[in-house]
C-alpha positions, 0 to 999 in steps of 0.5 A, spaced: 547 700 685 542 694 684 543 688 688 541 681 685 543 674 684 548 677 678 551 682 683 558 681 685 560 684 692 568 684 693 571 685 700 579 684 701 582 680 707 584 687 710 576 689 710 574 683 713 579 683 718 577 690 720 570 688 720 571 682 725 576 687 729 570 692 730 565 687 731 569 684 737 570 690 740 563 692 740 561 685 743 567 686 748 564 693 750 557 690 751 559 685 755 564 689 759 558 694 760 553 689 762 558 686 767 559 693 770 551 694 771 551 688 774 556 689 779 553 696 780 546 693 782 549 688 787 553 694 790 547 698 791 543 692 794 549 691 799 549 699 801 541 698 802 543 692 807 549 695 810 547 702 811 546 705 818 538 706 819 535 712 822 534 708 829 541 705 829 544 712 828 539 715 833 541 710 838 548 711 837 548 719 837 544 718 844 549 713 847 555 718 845 551 724 848 550 720 854 557 718 854 560 725 854 555 728 859 558 722 864 565 724 862 563 731 864 560 729 871 566 725 872 571 731 870 567 735 875 567 730 881 575 730 880 576 737 880 572 738 886 576 732 889 583 736 887 580 742 890 579 739 896 586 735 896 589 742 895 586 745 901 588 740 905 595 740 903 595 748 904 592 747 911 597 741 913 603 746 910 601 751 914 600 747 920 607 744 919 610 751 918 607 753 925 610 747 928 617 748 926 617 755 928 
């Protein structure tokens, strides 16, 4: 097959429409991928800016651990107070019993 000025190139309307549909599909895929890549790049930048830094994580961890320790100390103090109240109530109960005899 030789192409020259006298060569005839025949395409049917169906083939032209199919080629246009194929090209438009390829262009659509290309621009969709470009948009997805741009969105992913901006999402990565957002994650870099909004991520928890190591120093921030360390401070938050220390704060949580300190809060747990303080809560435990308060619980221990409350337990001691409850024990003292219980012993006082027992003594009062014994005295009331002795008085009612």
